[in-house]
N, C-alpha and C positions, 0 to 999 in steps of 0.2 A: 524268287521274284528278281527280275533283272534290274540293273542299276537305274535305268531311265524310269521304269515304273515306280521304283522306290522314291526317286526324286519327285515325281509327280504326286505321289501319295503324300510325301512330306509337305509339299506346297499346299495341297488341299487341307491337311491337318493344321498347318501353321496359319493359314488364311481362312479358316472356317467362317469367321464372322463376315469377312468380305464376300465369301461365297454365298452365305445366306442372304446378304443384301443384294447380290447379283440375282439370286433365285427369286427374291421378292420383286425385283424390277422386271424379271422375265415372265413370271407366272403370278397368278392371284394367290400368293402365299401369305398367310397371316396366322396368328396364334390360333391353335386348335383346328386348323384346316387340314384336309386330307392332302397327302402328297403321294403320287404314284411312282413306282420304280422307274418306268420308262421316261417320265418327265424329269426325274432326278438324274437319270443316266445321261440324257441329252444335255442337261444343264452342266453336269460335270465335264462332258466332252467339249462343249462350247466355251466354258470358263477356261479350260486349259488352252484351247485354241486361241482365245483372246490374248493369252499370255505367251503366244508363239510356241506353244508346246504341242506339237503334232502327236496325235494318238489315234490308233485304229479303233474301229467300232468294238472289237473284242476286248482290247486292252481297257478302253474306257468303261466297258461294262464291268470288268474285273475291278477297276479302280472305284467305280460307283458302289459296288458291293462292299468293298473294304471301307470306304469312306462312310457309308451308311452305318456300318457297325461301330465306327468311331463316334458318330453322332448319336447313335443309340446308347453308347456307354456314357455319354455326357447328358443323357436324358433329353436331348433336343428333338430326337425322333423317337416316337413310341410306335413300335410295330403293331399294326392292327390286322395284317394278313401277309401272305407271301408276296403280295403285289404292292403293298404300300404302308404308309405310316400316318400318324397324326403329328403335326408340327407343334412342338411344345416350346415356343419361343416368345415369352411375354413382351419382348421389345416390339413384336409385330401385332400387338393387340390393336384392334380397330377402334376408331373414335366413337362409333356408335354401332349397334347391331346391324349387320347387313352391309356395312361400309368397308370394303376391303382396302380402301386407300385412306 
């Protein structure tokens, strides 16, 4: 892995709580909701770009795969298929059933 990619990966891992809050602001992400890989991938790409870290589509896809494995190891993402996960983050529990906000 090249140095820039490693740096970007480290930023994602170090700031994973900030990323999750960004994800929630961007998508209807809440505790026990489904999260699809492509949505996650674009969120990773856009999150890095907001931080002035330019990344190609292919590199961002690679980073998204590595970052998802990191979040799986922390039990924040629970893999349900090759295309997605269940978001296991109790901080994002909704106020009442059906209320994502």
